C-alpha positions in Angstrom: 0.0 0.0 0.0 1.1 3.5 -0.7 0.6 6.3 1.9 -1.0 9.3 0.1 -1.6 11.7 3.0 -1.8 11.8 6.8 -2.9 14.3 9.4 -3.1 14.8 13.2 -5.6 17.0 15.0 -6.8 17.7 18.5 -10.2 16.3 19.6 -12.3 17.0 22.7 -14.2 14.0 24.0 -17.7 15.4 24.6 -18.5 12.9 27.3 -15.3 13.3 29.5 -14.1 16.7 28.2 -10.6 15.2 27.9 -8.4 16.1 24.9 -6.8 13.5 22.7 -5.1 13.3 19.3 -6.8 12.0 16.2 -4.7 10.5 13.4 -5.9 9.8 9.9 -3.9 8.1 7.1 -5.1 7.7 3.5 -3.6 4.7 1.6 -4.0 3.4 -1.9 -3.7 -0.3 -2.5 -1.9 -1.8 -5.6 -5.4 -2.6 -7.0 -6.3 1.2 -6.8 -8.7 1.0 -3.8 -8.5 3.7 -1.1 -8.3 2.8 2.6 -8.5 5.3 5.4 -7.0 4.3 8.7 -8.1 6.3 11.8 -6.6 6.0 15.3 -6.5 7.9 18.5 -3.6 8.8 20.9 -3.6 9.9 24.5 -7.1 8.5 25.1 -7.8 6.1 28.0 -8.7 3.4 25.5 -6.9 4.0 22.2 -9.0 3.1 19.1 -8.2 2.1 15.6 -10.7 2.1 12.7 -10.6 1.5 9.0 -12.8 2.3 6.1 -12.6 1.8 2.3 -13.3 4.9 0.3 -14.3 5.4 -3.3 -12.5 8.0 -5.4 -15.0 10.7 -4.6 -14.8 10.2 -0.8 -11.0 10.1 -1.0 -11.0 13.5 -2.8 -13.5 14.8 -0.3 -11.3 13.7 2.6 -8.2 15.4 1.0 -10.1 18.6 0.7 -11.6 18.8 4.2 -11.2 21.9 6.3 -9.9 21.5 9.9 -13.4 21.7 11.4 -14.4 18.7 9.3 -11.6 16.4 10.4 -12.8 13.1 11.8 -16.1 13.1 9.9 -15.5 9.5 8.6 -14.9 8.1 12.2 -18.5 7.1 12.8 -18.6 5.1 9.5 -15.3 3.2 10.0 -15.2 -0.3 11.5 -12.9 -1.4 14.4 -9.5 -2.4 13.0 -8.5 -4.5 16.0 -9.2 -8.2 15.9 -12.0 -9.5 18.0 -11.0 -10.4 21.6 -13.7 -13.2 21.9 
């Protein structure tokens, strides 16, 4: 996979009012698919999520303004293996 772009941004957890860092990395696979990897730092329970994007969504992600960062978070699935 090829890393196309990445960014870090500050986030306030609305439930605990604690600050943490959000990370997003956009990759392109050899087959041409786009994958967005999302993760958090400095959070009590760090999270990792992943979502496949089509070309339009990848361009939208690249052109987001800082107040739109993290908008794909709710659509992404947990990237960690199940612990069951």
